[in-house]
C-alpha positions in Angstrom: -5.8 -4.5 20.4 -2.2 -3.8 19.4 -0.5 -6.7 17.6 2.9 -7.6 19.0 3.6 -10.8 17.1 3.0 -11.9 13.6 0.3 -14.3 14.7 -1.5 -11.5 16.6 -1.3 -9.2 13.6 -2.7 -11.9 11.3 -5.6 -12.5 13.7 -6.3 -8.7 13.9 -6.3 -8.3 10.1 -8.5 -11.3 9.7 -10.9 -10.0 12.3 -11.1 -6.6 10.6 -11.8 -8.2 7.2 -14.5 -10.5 8.8 -16.1 -7.4 10.4 -16.1 -5.5 7.1 -17.6 -8.5 5.3 -20.4 -8.8 7.9 -21.0 -5.0 7.8 -21.5 -5.3 4.0 -23.8 -8.2 4.7 -21.8 -10.6 2.4 -21.4 -14.3 3.2 -18.1 -16.1 2.9 -19.1 -18.1 -0.2 -20.2 -14.9 -2.1 -17.0 -13.1 -1.1 -14.8 -16.0 -2.2 -16.6 -16.1 -5.6 -16.2 -12.3 -6.0 -12.5 -12.4 -5.0 -11.7 -15.4 -7.1 -10.2 -17.4 -4.2 -11.2 -20.6 -2.5 -13.6 -20.6 0.5 -10.9 -22.3 2.6 -8.4 -19.6 1.7 -10.9 -16.9 2.9 -11.6 -18.8 6.1 -7.9 -19.1 6.8 -7.5 -15.3 6.2 -10.3 -14.4 8.4 -9.3 -16.7 11.3 -5.7 -15.5 11.2 -4.4 -19.0 10.3 -2.1 -17.7 7.6 -2.8 -16.8 4.0 -1.0 -15.7 0.9 -0.5 -12.1 -0.1 -2.5 -12.8 -3.2 -5.5 -13.9 -1.1 -5.3 -10.8 1.0 -5.2 -8.5 -2.1 -8.1 -10.1 -3.9 -10.3 -10.2 -0.8 -9.5 -6.5 0.1 -10.2 -5.5 -3.5 -13.5 -7.5 -3.5 -14.5 -5.7 -0.4 -13.8 -2.3 -2.1 -11.0 -1.3 0.2 -8.1 -0.9 -2.2 -7.0 2.2 -0.4 -5.9 0.0 2.5 -3.2 -1.5 0.1 -2.1 2.0 -1.0 -1.2 2.8 2.6 1.1 -0.1 2.9 3.7 1.5 0.6 2.8 5.1 0.0 4.4 6.9 -2.9 6.9 9.6 -2.1 5.5 13.0 -2.7 8.8 14.9 -2.7 11.6 13.7 -5.0 15.1 14.5 -3.7 16.0 15.3 -7.3 13.6 18.2 -7.3 14.9 19.6 -4.0 17.1 22.7 -4.2 20.8 22.2 -3.7 22.4 24.0 -0.8 25.4 26.2 -1.2 26.1 28.7 -4.0 23.3 29.1 -6.5 24.3 30.3 -9.9 22.1 33.3 -10.9 23.0 33.5 -14.7 25.6 32.6 -17.1 28.2 35.2 -17.9 30.0 35.6 -21.1 33.8 35.8 -21.1 35.5 38.7 -22.5 37.3 37.8 -25.7 40.9 38.8 -25.9 41.4 41.9 -28.0 43.3 41.6 -31.3 45.0 45.0 -31.1 
C-alpha cells in the first residue's frame, strides 16, 4: 500500500508498528511500559488515529528499531566545504624577488 494522504500514512506506519510488535510477541501493555507511554497513546499510534512525535520515537526505540529514525533525516556524507574548488588551483607559493640595492 502506498500512502497518499497523511491519514493513510499514519495508518500504514501504525500497521507496521503493530506487525513488528506482534512479530516480537509483545502485548500492548508491555510495550507501553517499556516505552514509557500510555496504553491509549500506543493504541492511537497503532490504529493511525494520530499520535505525538514523542510517542512514535519512544515506541520505535522500545521495539529496537532506532535505525528507522536515522533514515528520516540522514546525515550528509559529503561536506561542500571539503569539495575541491573549480578553476585555477594554486600549486605552491612563490617568493617575490626583492629589489636590488645596487
